[in-house]
C-alpha positions, 0 to 999 in steps of 0.5 A: 512257099517263099520266093526270092531272086538268086543271081538274077533268077527267081526261085520259090521253095516250100521250106520252114521259115526259120531255115537259114538262108545258107542251107537253102542256097547250099542244100536246096538250090545247090549253090555250094560256093557260099561256105559254112564256117562257124554257124554263128555269124562270127567268121564270115565264110557264109557272106552273101549279098541281100539287096546289095548288102553283105549279110551272114547267111548262116543266121539269116532266116529264109523268111526274112529274104522273101521277095528280095535279091540275093547274090552269091559268090557264083553270081558276084562276077556279074557286077562290076565290083565283083568282077574287079575283085575276082580279077584282083584276087587272082592278080595278087594271088590271095587264096590259100586254103579257100576257107574264107574266100567266098566270104572275103570276096563278097565283103570286098565287093560290098565295100567297093559298091559303097566306097569305090576308092576305099582307104586302109581304114575303110578296108579294115572296118569292112573286112574285120569280121571275115576270118582268114585262117591262112593270114593273107590279110595283106594280100586281101588289102592289096587286092581290094585296093587294086580292084578299086583302081581297076574300076576307076580305070574302067576295068583295066589292070 
């Protein structure tokens, strides 16, 4: 049995230790917001937070997260960074196809937790490995900057 916390709820499963966290989240728990993209940690669509750090769930064996806190796209809005990012994403009309959105939001929220007022260089470094098929990178940058400003103003747009 492997136990951990997902979005504030303790869970326990009898799965193979080498099962990727992505499949436990999607198939066992039913949290399908975290997406399968490439399966090789190259695209970032499967990004979740483990103890607050952005990780690729497609290559993370579930045994490595035993006893840890996991936050998925379904739970990110419970954090101040996640809430600000979600609001900015809507305000800047970031999404198009949706392929990368959960990974982009999770990576952006982790960035804002580390660096509440990121520079363009900070954003480039944090977001460089999250692929966007539609090419909305300028909107993503604008939304991250907006979210940082919103957090500095106490959540007001």
